[in-house]
TORFI-828263 format. One record per residue (C-alpha): residue in one letter; z, y, x. Coordinates in Angstrom, 3 decimals. Layout:
N
+------+----------+----------+----------+
| code |       pz |       py |       px |
+------+----------+----------+----------+
|    A |        Z |        Y |        X |
...
+------+----------+----------+----------+
END
This chain:
320
+------+----------+----------+----------+
| code |       pz |       py |       px |
+------+----------+----------+----------+
|    X |  -13.280 |  -31.495 |   46.047 |
|    X |  -16.290 |  -29.747 |   47.488 |
|    X |  -17.832 |  -26.481 |   46.413 |
|    X |  -21.008 |  -28.235 |   45.267 |
|    X |  -19.008 |  -30.521 |   42.941 |
|    X |  -17.302 |  -27.717 |   41.036 |
|    X |  -18.857 |  -26.634 |   37.790 |
|    X |  -19.115 |  -23.000 |   36.731 |
|    X |  -21.020 |  -20.809 |   34.359 |
|    X |  -24.203 |  -19.204 |   35.600 |
|    X |  -26.767 |  -21.255 |   37.488 |
|    X |  -29.557 |  -19.788 |   35.403 |
|    X |  -32.113 |  -20.505 |   38.125 |
|    X |  -31.561 |  -24.241 |   37.670 |
|    X |  -31.955 |  -23.912 |   33.897 |
|    X |  -35.222 |  -22.015 |   34.354 |
|    X |  -36.497 |  -24.696 |   36.724 |
|    X |  -35.820 |  -27.348 |   34.068 |
|    X |  -36.763 |  -25.564 |   30.848 |
|    X |  -39.226 |  -22.931 |   32.045 |
|    X |  -39.599 |  -19.278 |   31.159 |
|    X |  -38.934 |  -16.121 |   33.131 |
|    X |  -35.461 |  -14.791 |   33.819 |
|    X |  -35.839 |  -11.928 |   31.343 |
|    X |  -36.640 |  -14.481 |   28.595 |
|    X |  -33.240 |  -16.105 |   28.950 |
|    X |  -30.003 |  -15.269 |   27.174 |
|    X |  -27.223 |  -16.335 |   29.527 |
|    X |  -24.117 |  -17.150 |   27.484 |
|    X |  -22.639 |  -19.475 |   30.113 |
|    X |  -20.183 |  -16.913 |   31.501 |
|    X |  -17.362 |  -14.820 |   30.052 |
|    X |  -18.689 |  -11.546 |   31.435 |
|    X |  -18.886 |   -8.462 |   29.236 |
|    X |  -22.614 |   -8.079 |   28.395 |
|    X |  -22.257 |   -4.292 |   28.113 |
|    X |  -21.152 |   -3.285 |   31.624 |
|    X |  -19.334 |   -0.149 |   32.586 |
|    X |  -21.851 |    2.673 |   33.166 |
|    X |  -21.256 |    3.310 |   36.844 |
|    X |  -23.369 |    6.477 |   37.066 |
|    X |  -24.335 |    8.031 |   40.385 |
|    X |  -22.484 |    6.727 |   43.427 |
|    X |  -21.933 |    9.043 |   46.419 |
|    X |  -24.333 |    8.160 |   49.212 |
|    X |  -21.550 |    7.774 |   51.755 |
|    X |  -20.040 |    4.972 |   49.653 |
|    X |  -22.997 |    2.933 |   50.895 |
|    X |  -23.351 |    4.297 |   54.417 |
|    X |  -19.797 |    4.869 |   55.697 |
|    X |  -17.050 |    2.347 |   56.369 |
|    X |  -14.515 |    2.354 |   53.514 |
|    X |  -11.650 |    4.756 |   54.233 |
|    X |   -7.967 |    4.792 |   53.338 |
|    X |   -8.332 |    7.627 |   50.852 |
|    X |  -10.777 |    5.621 |   48.741 |
|    X |   -8.504 |    2.580 |   48.879 |
|    X |   -5.481 |    4.697 |   47.911 |
|    X |   -7.375 |    6.059 |   44.908 |
|    X |   -8.297 |    2.549 |   43.779 |
|    X |   -4.717 |    1.334 |   44.171 |
|    X |   -3.392 |    4.275 |   42.174 |
|    X |   -5.925 |    3.573 |   39.430 |
|    X |   -4.851 |   -0.071 |   39.255 |
|    X |   -1.176 |    0.907 |   39.014 |
|    X |   -1.785 |    3.273 |   36.130 |
|    X |   -4.234 |    1.091 |   34.206 |
|    X |   -2.211 |   -2.130 |   34.434 |
|    X |    1.200 |   -0.408 |   34.439 |
|    X |    2.166 |   -2.068 |   37.709 |
|    X |    5.859 |   -1.585 |   38.578 |
|    X |    6.557 |    0.646 |   41.562 |
|    X |    8.272 |   -2.158 |   43.487 |
|    X |    5.227 |   -4.449 |   43.367 |
|    X |    2.393 |   -4.325 |   45.898 |
|    X |   -1.342 |   -4.458 |   45.239 |
|    X |   -3.877 |   -6.242 |   47.431 |
|    X |   -7.563 |   -5.628 |   46.713 |
|    X |  -10.092 |   -8.288 |   47.681 |
|    X |  -13.807 |   -9.089 |   47.262 |
|    X |  -13.223 |  -10.901 |   43.982 |
|    X |  -10.290 |  -12.817 |   42.538 |
|    X |  -11.823 |  -16.048 |   43.850 |
|    X |  -11.325 |  -14.837 |   47.429 |
|    X |   -7.612 |  -14.539 |   46.691 |
|    X |   -7.437 |  -17.877 |   44.868 |
|    X |   -8.815 |  -19.595 |   47.961 |
|    X |   -5.933 |  -18.166 |   50.023 |
|    X |   -3.053 |  -18.683 |   47.586 |
|    X |   -2.053 |  -22.081 |   49.058 |
|    X |   -0.812 |  -20.155 |   52.121 |
|    X |    2.022 |  -18.923 |   49.886 |
|    X |    3.204 |  -22.355 |   48.774 |
|    X |    5.689 |  -24.785 |   50.308 |
|    X |    2.992 |  -27.376 |   51.003 |
|    X |    4.079 |  -29.585 |   48.133 |
|    X |    2.189 |  -30.457 |   44.950 |
|    X |    0.948 |  -27.748 |   42.610 |
|    X |    1.354 |  -27.956 |   38.840 |
|    X |   -1.816 |  -26.594 |   37.209 |
|    X |   -1.906 |  -27.384 |   33.478 |
|    X |   -5.401 |  -28.271 |   32.457 |
|    X |   -8.090 |  -28.233 |   31.481 |
|    X |   -8.481 |  -24.857 |   33.116 |
|    X |  -10.433 |  -22.855 |   35.683 |
|    X |  -11.157 |  -25.349 |   38.440 |
|    X |  -11.018 |  -23.080 |   41.502 |
|    X |   -7.215 |  -23.159 |   41.566 |
|    X |   -7.039 |  -26.935 |   41.976 |
|    X |   -9.893 |  -26.803 |   44.470 |
|    X |   -8.027 |  -24.292 |   46.635 |
|    X |   -4.940 |  -26.475 |   46.873 |
|    X |   -6.953 |  -29.629 |   47.468 |
|    X |   -8.830 |  -27.854 |   50.260 |
|    X |   -5.417 |  -27.389 |   51.906 |
|    X |   -4.638 |  -31.102 |   51.419 |
|    X |   -2.092 |  -30.309 |   48.706 |
|    X |   -2.117 |  -32.506 |   45.585 |
|    X |   -2.458 |  -30.886 |   42.165 |
|    X |   -0.274 |  -32.811 |   39.739 |
|    X |   -1.383 |  -31.404 |   36.394 |
|    X |    1.487 |  -33.275 |   34.758 |
|    X |    4.117 |  -32.514 |   37.396 |
|    X |    6.278 |  -29.697 |   35.992 |
|    X |    8.903 |  -30.458 |   38.650 |
|    X |    6.569 |  -29.083 |   41.347 |
|    X |    7.736 |  -25.862 |   42.945 |
|    X |    4.287 |  -24.272 |   42.701 |
|    X |    2.904 |  -23.562 |   39.221 |
|    X |   -0.413 |  -21.970 |   38.267 |
|    X |   -1.138 |  -20.598 |   34.804 |
|    X |   -4.470 |  -19.126 |   33.717 |
|    X |   -3.536 |  -16.548 |   31.075 |
|    X |   -5.476 |  -16.426 |   28.783 |
|    X |   -6.625 |  -19.892 |   29.707 |
|    X |  -10.238 |  -20.642 |   30.454 |
|    X |  -11.824 |  -22.218 |   28.412 |
|    X |   -9.534 |  -22.439 |   25.333 |
|    X |   -7.915 |  -18.981 |   25.477 |
|    X |   -4.344 |  -20.261 |   25.390 |
|    X |   -1.695 |  -17.628 |   26.084 |
|    X |    1.294 |  -18.808 |   28.092 |
|    X |    4.624 |  -17.558 |   26.809 |
|    X |    7.056 |  -16.179 |   29.363 |
|    X |    9.676 |  -18.771 |   28.433 |
|    X |    7.213 |  -21.573 |   29.189 |
|    X |    6.185 |  -20.155 |   32.545 |
|    X |    9.802 |  -19.821 |   33.714 |
|    X |   10.651 |  -19.370 |   37.393 |
|    X |    9.602 |  -21.501 |   40.354 |
|    X |    9.410 |  -21.023 |   44.096 |
|    X |    5.844 |  -19.839 |   43.501 |
|    X |    4.326 |  -18.940 |   40.143 |
|    X |    0.700 |  -17.806 |   39.999 |
|    X |   -0.420 |  -16.127 |   36.771 |
|    X |   -4.185 |  -15.648 |   36.698 |
|    X |   -4.899 |  -12.804 |   34.274 |
|    X |   -8.629 |  -12.574 |   34.932 |
|    X |   -9.367 |  -12.451 |   31.187 |
|    X |   -6.235 |  -10.592 |   30.091 |
|    X |   -7.787 |   -7.143 |   29.793 |
|    X |   -8.908 |   -7.951 |   26.252 |
|    X |   -5.255 |   -8.628 |   25.348 |
|    X |   -3.276 |   -6.213 |   27.565 |
|    X |   -0.092 |   -6.525 |   25.508 |
|    X |    0.115 |  -10.190 |   26.586 |
|    X |    0.153 |   -9.372 |   30.316 |
|    X |    3.010 |  -10.632 |   32.489 |
|    X |    2.554 |   -7.745 |   34.945 |
|    X |    6.176 |   -6.657 |   34.430 |
|    X |    7.206 |   -9.834 |   36.277 |
|    X |    5.194 |   -8.975 |   39.393 |
|    X |    8.217 |   -7.611 |   41.363 |
|    X |   10.024 |  -10.965 |   40.994 |
|    X |   10.124 |  -12.964 |   44.208 |
|    X |    7.745 |  -15.892 |   43.912 |
|    X |    5.569 |  -14.428 |   41.130 |
|    X |    1.993 |  -13.376 |   41.827 |
|    X |   -0.365 |  -11.886 |   39.238 |
|    X |   -4.137 |  -12.091 |   39.713 |
|    X |   -6.497 |   -9.546 |   38.172 |
|    X |  -10.292 |   -9.708 |   38.040 |
|    X |  -12.460 |   -6.625 |   37.702 |
|    X |  -15.875 |   -8.160 |   37.075 |
|    X |  -15.303 |   -9.788 |   33.693 |
|    X |  -13.960 |   -7.063 |   31.399 |
|    X |  -16.016 |   -4.310 |   33.037 |
|    X |  -19.112 |   -6.523 |   33.154 |
|    X |  -19.703 |   -6.029 |   36.875 |
|    X |  -19.152 |   -9.491 |   38.346 |
|    X |  -21.664 |   -8.836 |   41.116 |
|    X |  -19.469 |   -6.040 |   42.462 |
|    X |  -16.926 |   -8.660 |   43.644 |
|    X |  -13.518 |   -7.029 |   43.155 |
|    X |  -10.151 |   -8.604 |   42.410 |
|    X |   -6.459 |   -7.919 |   42.914 |
|    X |   -3.214 |   -9.695 |   43.722 |
|    X |   -0.021 |   -8.040 |   42.494 |
|    X |    3.339 |   -9.223 |   43.797 |
|    X |    6.475 |   -8.223 |   45.684 |
|    X |    6.507 |   -7.684 |   49.434 |
|    X |    8.572 |  -10.866 |   49.911 |
|    X |    6.142 |  -12.935 |   47.878 |
|    X |    3.167 |  -11.711 |   49.884 |
|    X |    4.834 |  -12.094 |   53.299 |
|    X |    3.566 |  -15.646 |   53.883 |
|    X |    0.010 |  -14.390 |   53.428 |
|    X |    0.612 |  -11.734 |   56.064 |
|    X |    2.081 |  -14.298 |   58.434 |
|    X |   -0.985 |  -16.444 |   57.814 |
|    X |   -3.108 |  -13.521 |   58.967 |
|    X |   -4.265 |  -11.979 |   55.710 |
|    X |   -6.222 |   -9.275 |   57.551 |
|    X |   -8.045 |  -11.988 |   59.467 |
|    X |   -8.668 |  -13.983 |   56.290 |
|    X |  -10.114 |  -11.068 |   54.309 |
|    X |  -11.359 |   -8.893 |   57.155 |
|    X |  -10.575 |   -5.237 |   57.959 |
|    X |  -12.858 |   -3.871 |   55.192 |
|    X |  -12.338 |   -6.412 |   52.434 |
|    X |  -13.636 |   -4.152 |   49.656 |
|    X |  -16.943 |   -2.304 |   49.970 |
|    X |  -17.192 |    1.454 |   49.620 |
|    X |  -19.229 |    1.119 |   46.430 |
|    X |  -16.638 |   -1.246 |   44.920 |
|    X |  -13.835 |    1.171 |   45.785 |
|    X |  -15.652 |    4.043 |   44.058 |
|    X |  -16.822 |    2.122 |   40.991 |
|    X |  -13.543 |    0.260 |   40.582 |
|    X |  -11.466 |    3.435 |   40.682 |
|    X |  -13.859 |    5.256 |   38.364 |
|    X |  -13.801 |    2.459 |   35.773 |
|    X |  -10.030 |    1.909 |   35.885 |
|    X |   -9.477 |    5.629 |   35.370 |
|    X |  -11.644 |    5.591 |   32.233 |
|    X |   -9.116 |    4.444 |   29.624 |
|    X |  -11.290 |    5.655 |   26.756 |
|    X |  -14.098 |    3.292 |   27.701 |
|    X |  -11.611 |    0.405 |   27.935 |
|    X |  -10.180 |    1.103 |   24.483 |
|    X |  -13.614 |    1.307 |   22.855 |
|    X |  -14.745 |   -1.826 |   24.680 |
|    X |  -11.818 |   -3.872 |   23.369 |
|    X |  -12.771 |   -2.913 |   19.814 |
|    X |  -16.420 |   -3.841 |   20.360 |
|    X |  -15.606 |   -7.150 |   22.039 |
|    X |  -13.252 |   -8.173 |   19.224 |
|    X |  -15.935 |   -7.348 |   16.652 |
|    X |  -18.591 |   -9.273 |   18.558 |
|    X |  -16.319 |  -12.306 |   19.067 |
|    X |  -15.715 |  -12.439 |   15.312 |
|    X |  -19.459 |  -12.125 |   14.726 |
|    X |  -20.151 |  -15.046 |   17.054 |
|    X |  -17.533 |  -17.189 |   15.299 |
|    X |  -19.142 |  -16.418 |   11.944 |
|    X |  -22.581 |  -17.426 |   13.270 |
|    X |  -21.258 |  -20.689 |   14.698 |
|    X |  -18.974 |  -21.617 |   11.791 |
|    X |  -21.659 |  -23.578 |    9.859 |
|    X |  -22.476 |  -25.613 |   12.967 |
|    X |  -19.266 |  -26.124 |   14.935 |
|    X |  -15.490 |  -26.119 |   14.812 |
|    X |  -13.846 |  -23.136 |   16.471 |
|    X |  -11.431 |  -24.344 |   19.179 |
|    X |  -10.377 |  -21.022 |   20.698 |
|    X |  -11.344 |  -18.633 |   23.459 |
|    X |  -10.931 |  -14.925 |   24.104 |
|    X |  -12.878 |  -11.844 |   23.053 |
|    X |  -15.113 |  -12.434 |   26.090 |
|    X |  -15.999 |  -16.070 |   25.342 |
|    X |  -15.593 |  -18.551 |   22.490 |
|    X |  -15.034 |  -22.317 |   22.633 |
|    X |  -16.527 |  -24.630 |   19.999 |
|    X |  -16.359 |  -28.338 |   19.206 |
|    X |  -19.679 |  -29.980 |   18.360 |
|    X |  -20.884 |  -33.553 |   17.945 |
|    X |  -22.540 |  -33.627 |   21.389 |
|    X |  -22.105 |  -30.841 |   23.927 |
|    X |  -24.995 |  -32.088 |   26.075 |
|    X |  -27.355 |  -32.173 |   23.101 |
|    X |  -26.312 |  -28.663 |   22.074 |
|    X |  -26.867 |  -27.327 |   25.579 |
|    X |  -30.330 |  -28.856 |   25.669 |
|    X |  -31.148 |  -27.603 |   22.166 |
|    X |  -30.219 |  -24.034 |   23.098 |
|    X |  -31.854 |  -24.260 |   26.524 |
|    X |  -35.196 |  -25.158 |   24.966 |
|    X |  -34.899 |  -21.792 |   23.249 |
|    X |  -33.995 |  -20.151 |   26.555 |
|    X |  -30.273 |  -19.783 |   25.853 |
|    X |  -27.906 |  -21.056 |   28.516 |
|    X |  -24.447 |  -22.294 |   27.509 |
|    X |  -21.445 |  -23.796 |   29.252 |
|    X |  -20.346 |  -27.403 |   28.861 |
|    X |  -17.628 |  -29.262 |   30.733 |
|    X |  -17.461 |  -32.552 |   32.655 |
|    X |  -14.129 |  -33.425 |   30.995 |
|    X |  -15.302 |  -33.000 |   27.398 |
|    X |  -18.294 |  -34.433 |   25.556 |
|    X |  -17.810 |  -32.113 |   22.591 |
|    X |  -16.878 |  -28.660 |   23.930 |
|    X |  -19.418 |  -25.857 |   24.229 |
|    X |  -18.426 |  -22.412 |   25.449 |
|    X |  -20.491 |  -19.353 |   24.592 |
|    X |  -20.202 |  -15.837 |   25.925 |
|    X |  -21.228 |  -12.808 |   23.891 |
|    X |  -24.863 |  -11.737 |   23.580 |
|    X |  -25.855 |   -8.225 |   24.584 |
|    X |  -26.353 |   -5.915 |   21.586 |
|    X |  -30.139 |   -6.406 |   21.533 |
|    X |  -30.072 |  -10.214 |   21.973 |
|    X |  -28.196 |  -11.464 |   18.892 |
|    X |  -31.476 |  -12.231 |   17.151 |
|    X |  -32.427 |  -14.761 |   19.814 |
|    X |  -29.244 |  -16.740 |   19.197 |
|    X |  -29.580 |  -16.470 |   15.424 |
|    X |  -33.121 |  -17.879 |   15.530 |
|    X |  -32.037 |  -20.723 |   17.807 |
|    X |  -29.244 |  -21.741 |   15.440 |
|    X |  -31.712 |  -21.976 |   12.557 |
+------+----------+----------+----------+
END
Protein backbone atom coordinates (compact mmCIF):
# COMPACT_ATOMS: atom_id res chain seq x y z
CA UNK A 1 0.00 0.00 0.00
CA UNK A 2 1.54 3.26 -1.09
CA UNK A 3 1.04 6.69 0.39
CA UNK A 4 -0.67 7.93 -2.77
CA UNK A 5 -3.26 5.12 -2.57
CA UNK A 6 -4.42 5.93 0.95
CA UNK A 7 -7.48 8.08 1.32
CA UNK A 8 -7.79 10.81 3.93
CA UNK A 9 -9.80 13.89 4.66
CA UNK A 10 -8.50 17.20 3.39
CA UNK A 11 -7.27 17.53 -0.17
CA UNK A 12 -9.21 20.74 -0.61
CA UNK A 13 -6.89 21.89 -3.39
CA UNK A 14 -8.06 19.00 -5.57
CA UNK A 15 -11.70 19.84 -4.85
CA UNK A 16 -11.11 23.47 -5.81
CA UNK A 17 -9.44 22.39 -9.04
CA UNK A 18 -12.53 20.33 -9.93
CA UNK A 19 -15.37 22.50 -8.66
CA UNK A 20 -13.85 25.98 -8.71
CA UNK A 21 -14.00 28.80 -6.20
CA UNK A 22 -11.38 30.28 -3.91
CA UNK A 23 -10.17 28.57 -0.75
CA UNK A 24 -12.03 31.00 1.52
CA UNK A 25 -15.30 30.09 -0.28
CA UNK A 26 -15.03 26.48 0.80
CA UNK A 27 -16.35 24.83 3.94
CA UNK A 28 -14.06 21.87 4.60
CA UNK A 29 -15.99 19.22 6.53
CA UNK A 30 -13.79 16.34 5.36
CA UNK A 31 -11.73 16.16 8.56
CA UNK A 32 -12.50 15.63 12.24
CA UNK A 33 -10.58 18.70 13.38
CA UNK A 34 -12.11 21.11 15.88
CA UNK A 35 -13.13 24.17 13.79
CA UNK A 36 -12.61 26.50 16.77
CA UNK A 37 -8.89 26.07 17.53
CA UNK A 38 -7.18 26.77 20.79
CA UNK A 39 -6.22 30.47 20.96
CA UNK A 40 -2.46 30.15 21.08
CA UNK A 41 -1.75 33.82 21.85
CA UNK A 42 1.74 35.30 21.63
CA UNK A 43 4.58 32.80 21.35
CA UNK A 44 8.01 33.70 22.76
CA UNK A 45 10.38 34.62 19.95
CA UNK A 46 12.99 32.11 21.06
CA UNK A 47 10.48 29.29 20.52
CA UNK A 48 11.05 29.97 16.82
CA UNK A 49 14.74 30.85 16.84
CA UNK A 50 16.37 28.52 19.40
CA UNK A 51 16.72 24.75 19.34
CA UNK A 52 14.12 23.14 21.63
CA UNK A 53 15.53 22.61 25.13
CA UNK A 54 14.94 20.02 27.83
CA UNK A 55 13.06 22.41 30.09
CA UNK A 56 10.41 23.03 27.43
CA UNK A 57 10.09 19.30 26.79
CA UNK A 58 9.81 18.60 30.53
CA UNK A 59 7.01 21.16 30.81
CA UNK A 60 5.12 19.56 27.93
CA UNK A 61 5.53 16.08 29.42
CA UNK A 62 4.28 17.27 32.80
CA UNK A 63 1.27 18.89 31.13
CA UNK A 64 0.43 15.65 29.31
CA UNK A 65 0.67 13.65 32.54
CA UNK A 66 -1.71 15.94 34.38
CA UNK A 67 -4.21 16.42 31.57
CA UNK A 68 -4.50 12.74 30.61
CA UNK A 69 -3.89 11.41 34.14
CA UNK A 70 -0.96 9.30 32.96
CA UNK A 71 0.26 6.85 35.63
CA UNK A 72 3.68 7.59 37.09
CA UNK A 73 5.11 4.28 35.88
CA UNK A 74 4.30 4.97 32.22
CA UNK A 75 6.58 6.91 29.88
CA UNK A 76 5.63 9.61 27.39
CA UNK A 77 7.22 10.07 23.97
CA UNK A 78 6.37 13.24 22.05
CA UNK A 79 6.58 13.21 18.26
CA UNK A 80 5.73 15.43 15.26
CA UNK A 81 2.20 14.06 15.03
CA UNK A 82 0.62 10.74 15.95
CA UNK A 83 1.13 9.56 12.36
CA UNK A 84 4.90 9.71 12.84
CA UNK A 85 4.52 7.26 15.71
CA UNK A 86 2.07 5.03 13.83
CA UNK A 87 4.64 4.61 11.07
CA UNK A 88 7.16 3.29 13.62
CA UNK A 89 4.89 1.04 15.69
CA UNK A 90 5.70 -2.11 13.67
CA UNK A 91 9.18 -1.98 15.26
CA UNK A 92 7.46 -3.03 18.50
CA UNK A 93 5.76 -6.12 17.09
CA UNK A 94 6.95 -9.71 16.74
CA UNK A 95 6.90 -9.55 12.94
CA UNK A 96 3.72 -11.59 12.69
CA UNK A 97 0.30 -10.53 11.43
CA UNK A 98 -1.53 -7.59 12.98
CA UNK A 99 -5.22 -7.70 13.86
CA UNK A 100 -6.77 -4.32 13.00
CA UNK A 101 -10.58 -4.47 13.13
CA UNK A 102 -12.02 -2.42 10.34
CA UNK A 103 -13.16 -0.34 8.74
CA UNK A 104 -10.90 2.08 10.54
CA UNK A 105 -8.13 4.64 10.12
CA UNK A 106 -6.01 3.25 7.31
CA UNK A 107 -2.55 4.42 8.40
CA UNK A 108 -2.21 1.58 10.91
CA UNK A 109 -2.57 -1.14 8.27
CA UNK A 110 -0.33 0.83 5.93
CA UNK A 111 2.44 0.97 8.54
CA UNK A 112 2.46 -2.78 9.04
CA UNK A 113 2.24 -3.49 5.32
CA UNK A 114 5.19 -1.16 4.75
CA UNK A 115 7.15 -3.48 7.06
CA UNK A 116 5.97 -6.52 5.05
CA UNK A 117 3.67 -7.62 7.88
CA UNK A 118 0.18 -8.81 6.94
CA UNK A 119 -2.86 -7.18 8.54
CA UNK A 120 -5.46 -9.87 9.14
CA UNK A 121 -8.51 -7.82 10.05
CA UNK A 122 -10.28 -11.04 11.00
CA UNK A 123 -7.35 -12.68 12.79
CA UNK A 124 -7.99 -12.24 16.53
CA UNK A 125 -5.35 -14.90 17.24
CA UNK A 126 -2.61 -12.50 16.09
CA UNK A 127 -0.31 -11.31 18.84
CA UNK A 128 -0.48 -7.69 17.68
CA UNK A 129 -3.83 -5.90 17.94
CA UNK A 130 -4.68 -2.31 17.02
CA UNK A 131 -7.84 -0.56 18.19
CA UNK A 132 -8.85 2.97 17.19
CA UNK A 133 -10.83 4.26 20.18
CA UNK A 134 -13.18 5.95 19.41
CA UNK A 135 -13.08 4.37 15.99
CA UNK A 136 -12.77 6.45 12.86
CA UNK A 137 -15.20 6.72 11.08
CA UNK A 138 -18.08 5.16 13.09
CA UNK A 139 -17.11 6.30 16.61
CA UNK A 140 -17.19 2.82 18.14
CA UNK A 141 -15.78 2.61 21.66
CA UNK A 142 -13.84 -0.55 22.45
CA UNK A 143 -14.59 -2.03 25.84
CA UNK A 144 -11.63 -3.10 27.96
CA UNK A 145 -12.87 -6.69 28.08
CA UNK A 146 -12.89 -6.85 24.28
CA UNK A 147 -9.40 -5.42 23.91
CA UNK A 148 -7.93 -7.95 26.37
CA UNK A 149 -4.18 -8.58 26.52
CA UNK A 150 -1.80 -9.50 23.71
CA UNK A 151 1.93 -9.36 23.17
CA UNK A 152 1.33 -5.90 21.71
CA UNK A 153 -1.88 -3.89 21.99
CA UNK A 154 -2.06 -0.46 20.37
CA UNK A 155 -4.95 1.77 21.45
CA UNK A 156 -5.20 4.86 19.25
CA UNK A 157 -7.04 7.51 21.27
CA UNK A 158 -6.63 10.34 18.77
CA UNK A 159 -10.31 11.28 19.11
CA UNK A 160 -10.77 10.34 22.76
CA UNK A 161 -10.47 13.83 24.21
CA UNK A 162 -14.18 14.41 23.59
CA UNK A 163 -14.92 11.36 25.77
CA UNK A 164 -12.12 11.35 28.37
CA UNK A 165 -13.95 8.99 30.72
CA UNK A 166 -13.63 6.27 28.05
CA UNK A 167 -9.82 6.47 27.91
CA UNK A 168 -7.75 3.34 28.52
CA UNK A 169 -4.79 5.42 29.76
CA UNK A 170 -4.80 3.54 33.09
CA UNK A 171 -3.57 0.49 31.17
CA UNK A 172 -0.51 2.27 29.79
CA UNK A 173 1.92 0.81 32.41
CA UNK A 174 1.01 -2.75 31.33
CA UNK A 175 3.74 -4.45 29.34
CA UNK A 176 2.68 -4.66 25.71
CA UNK A 177 0.10 -1.84 25.83
CA UNK A 178 0.73 1.43 24.02
CA UNK A 179 -1.67 4.39 23.99
CA UNK A 180 -1.53 6.97 21.20
CA UNK A 181 -2.69 10.55 21.71
CA UNK A 182 -3.13 13.23 19.05
CA UNK A 183 -2.99 16.93 19.83
CA UNK A 184 -4.18 18.44 16.56
CA UNK A 185 -7.77 17.21 16.47
CA UNK A 186 -9.35 18.27 19.77
CA UNK A 187 -7.34 21.49 20.00
CA UNK A 188 -7.91 22.25 16.31
CA UNK A 189 -4.22 22.70 15.51
CA UNK A 190 -3.45 19.83 13.14
CA UNK A 191 -0.80 21.88 11.35
CA UNK A 192 1.25 22.04 14.55
CA UNK A 193 2.05 18.31 14.18
CA UNK A 194 2.17 16.96 17.74
CA UNK A 195 1.37 13.49 19.05
CA UNK A 196 2.28 11.21 21.94
CA UNK A 197 2.94 7.57 22.72
CA UNK A 198 2.32 6.45 26.30
CA UNK A 199 3.60 3.08 27.47
CA UNK A 200 5.88 1.30 29.93
CA UNK A 201 9.66 1.32 29.58
CA UNK A 202 9.62 -2.38 28.63
CA UNK A 203 7.03 -1.83 25.93
CA UNK A 204 9.02 1.01 24.38
CA UNK A 205 12.40 -0.77 24.55
CA UNK A 206 12.15 -2.29 21.06
CA UNK A 207 11.70 1.20 19.63
CA UNK A 208 14.86 2.33 21.39
CA UNK A 209 16.75 -0.68 20.10
CA UNK A 210 15.48 0.17 16.63
CA UNK A 211 17.05 3.60 17.03
CA UNK A 212 14.10 5.77 17.99
CA UNK A 213 16.30 8.87 18.21
CA UNK A 214 17.48 8.20 14.67
CA UNK A 215 13.92 7.58 13.47
CA UNK A 216 12.48 10.78 14.95
CA UNK A 217 15.61 12.92 15.08
CA UNK A 218 17.20 14.75 18.04
CA UNK A 219 14.61 17.58 18.01
CA UNK A 220 11.44 15.72 17.12
CA UNK A 221 9.09 18.43 18.39
CA UNK A 222 9.53 22.08 17.40
CA UNK A 223 9.94 24.83 19.96
CA UNK A 224 6.60 26.37 18.98
CA UNK A 225 4.84 23.00 19.37
CA UNK A 226 6.39 22.51 22.80
CA UNK A 227 5.15 25.93 23.95
CA UNK A 228 1.68 25.75 22.41
CA UNK A 229 1.14 22.13 23.40
CA UNK A 230 2.05 22.74 27.03
CA UNK A 231 -0.02 25.93 27.16
CA UNK A 232 -3.12 24.21 25.74
CA UNK A 233 -2.84 21.07 27.88
CA UNK A 234 -2.54 23.23 30.99
CA UNK A 235 -5.77 25.06 30.13
CA UNK A 236 -8.36 22.65 31.55
CA UNK A 237 -11.08 25.31 31.51
CA UNK A 238 -10.85 25.69 27.75
CA UNK A 239 -11.03 21.89 27.34
CA UNK A 240 -14.14 21.61 29.49
CA UNK A 241 -15.95 24.41 27.64
CA UNK A 242 -14.89 22.96 24.29
CA UNK A 243 -16.37 19.55 25.09
CA UNK A 244 -19.72 21.20 25.83
CA UNK A 245 -19.65 23.19 22.59
CA UNK A 246 -18.62 20.22 20.47
CA UNK A 247 -21.40 18.04 21.90
CA UNK A 248 -23.95 20.79 21.18
CA UNK A 249 -22.68 21.26 17.64
CA UNK A 250 -22.63 17.51 16.93
CA UNK A 251 -26.28 17.30 17.99
CA UNK A 252 -27.07 20.30 15.80
CA UNK A 253 -25.44 18.63 12.80
CA UNK A 254 -27.40 15.42 13.40
CA UNK A 255 -30.64 17.41 13.53
CA UNK A 256 -29.81 19.13 10.22
CA UNK A 257 -28.98 15.83 8.52
CA UNK A 258 -31.84 13.78 9.99
CA UNK A 259 -34.32 14.59 7.17
CA UNK A 260 -31.77 13.54 4.56
CA UNK A 261 -29.71 10.68 5.98
CA UNK A 262 -29.55 7.93 8.56
CA UNK A 263 -27.20 8.60 11.46
CA UNK A 264 -24.62 5.78 11.69
CA UNK A 265 -22.38 7.13 14.45
CA UNK A 266 -19.27 9.21 14.94
CA UNK A 267 -17.85 11.36 17.71
CA UNK A 268 -18.39 14.96 18.79
CA UNK A 269 -15.71 15.94 16.25
CA UNK A 270 -17.25 14.19 13.22
CA UNK A 271 -20.52 12.46 12.31
CA UNK A 272 -21.10 9.49 10.00
CA UNK A 273 -24.26 9.25 7.88
CA UNK A 274 -25.78 6.69 5.52
CA UNK A 275 -27.19 8.08 2.28
CA UNK A 276 -28.42 6.58 -0.98
CA UNK A 277 -25.19 7.45 -2.84
CA UNK A 278 -22.11 8.80 -1.09
CA UNK A 279 -20.49 9.89 -4.36
CA UNK A 280 -23.58 11.81 -5.42
CA UNK A 281 -23.79 13.51 -2.02
CA UNK A 282 -20.14 14.52 -2.15
CA UNK A 283 -20.62 16.01 -5.60
CA UNK A 284 -23.84 17.76 -4.57
CA UNK A 285 -22.14 19.41 -1.60
CA UNK A 286 -18.96 20.16 -3.55
CA UNK A 287 -20.91 22.13 -6.14
CA UNK A 288 -21.88 24.34 -3.21
CA UNK A 289 -18.25 24.50 -2.10
CA UNK A 290 -18.58 22.09 0.83
CA UNK A 291 -16.07 19.26 0.99
CA UNK A 292 -17.04 15.98 2.66
CA UNK A 293 -15.43 12.62 3.28
CA UNK A 294 -16.46 9.41 1.55
CA UNK A 295 -14.81 6.00 1.70
CA UNK A 296 -13.60 3.49 -0.90
CA UNK A 297 -15.15 0.61 1.07
CA UNK A 298 -18.66 2.06 1.30
CA UNK A 299 -20.97 3.44 -1.37
CA UNK A 300 -23.36 4.91 1.19
CA UNK A 301 -21.27 6.45 4.00
CA UNK A 302 -20.60 10.17 4.20
CA UNK A 303 -18.63 11.67 7.07
CA UNK A 304 -18.99 15.32 8.01
CA UNK A 305 -16.95 17.38 10.43
CA UNK A 306 -18.39 20.35 12.28
CA UNK A 307 -18.75 23.76 10.64
CA UNK A 308 -17.13 26.77 12.25
CA UNK A 309 -19.62 28.96 14.15
CA UNK A 310 -20.05 31.40 11.25
CA UNK A 311 -20.39 28.74 8.51
CA UNK A 312 -23.52 26.79 9.52
CA UNK A 313 -25.62 28.82 7.10
CA UNK A 314 -23.61 27.57 4.13
CA UNK A 315 -24.38 23.96 5.01
CA UNK A 316 -28.03 24.71 5.73
CA UNK A 317 -28.48 26.34 2.31
CA UNK A 318 -26.76 23.43 0.58
CA UNK A 319 -29.07 20.90 2.22
CA UNK A 320 -32.11 22.80 0.96
